[in-house]
C-alpha positions in Angstrom: 11.6 40.1 14.7 13.9 37.2 15.2 11.8 35.9 18.0 8.6 36.3 15.9 10.1 34.5 12.9 11.8 31.7 14.9 9.8 31.3 18.1 11.3 29.1 20.8 8.0 27.5 21.4 5.0 27.0 19.1 4.7 27.0 15.4 6.5 29.4 13.1 4.4 32.1 11.5 3.0 31.4 8.0 4.7 34.6 6.8 7.8 35.8 8.5 8.6 39.5 9.0 11.2 40.9 6.6 14.6 42.1 7.9 14.6 45.7 8.8 17.3 48.0 10.0 16.6 50.7 12.7 16.9 53.3 10.0 14.2 51.6 8.0 11.9 51.8 11.0 12.7 55.5 11.3 11.4 56.0 7.8 8.3 53.9 8.5 7.6 56.0 11.6 8.0 59.3 9.7 6.0 58.2 6.7 3.2 56.8 9.0 3.0 60.1 10.9 2.9 62.2 7.7 0.2 60.0 6.1 -1.8 60.3 9.3 -1.8 64.1 8.9 0.7 65.0 11.6 2.2 68.4 10.8 5.6 68.4 9.2 7.2 70.5 11.9 6.1 67.9 14.5 7.5 65.0 12.5 10.7 67.0 12.0 11.0 67.5 15.8 10.5 63.8 16.4 13.2 62.9 13.9 15.6 65.4 15.3 15.7 67.5 12.2 16.9 71.1 13.0 14.8 72.4 10.1 11.4 71.1 8.8 12.8 71.7 5.3 15.0 68.7 5.7 11.9 66.6 6.4 10.1 68.1 3.5 13.0 67.2 1.1 13.3 63.6 2.4 9.6 62.9 2.5 8.3 65.0 -0.4 6.8 61.9 -2.1 4.6 61.3 0.9 3.5 64.9 1.1 2.8 65.2 -2.6 0.5 62.1 -2.4 -1.4 63.9 0.3 -1.8 66.9 -1.9 -3.2 64.7 -4.7 -5.6 63.1 -2.3 -6.8 66.5 -1.0 -7.4 67.6 -4.6 -9.4 64.5 -5.3 -11.5 65.0 -2.2 -12.2 68.6 -3.1 -13.1 67.6 -6.7 -15.6 65.0 -5.5 -17.1 67.5 -3.1 -17.5 70.2 -5.8 -19.0 67.5 -8.1 -21.5 66.5 -5.5 -22.5 70.1 -4.8 -23.2 70.8 -8.5 
């Protein structure tokens, strides 16, 4: 990020990347996988969680938004079929 925000040659970017810790990138990784529909047990394994329940607790907000989206999709499908 430092090289992107302050390149040795060429112009600086119009918008610099915000500072991020490695732990922040871990959360981005897990959240992205869950939003892409990757199974919780697979994400848990990638994060090194011994039990997928840990992943479910930490990322419950992501999973609950997927449940809401699934309900909306189902409601639209039923509406169109009627």
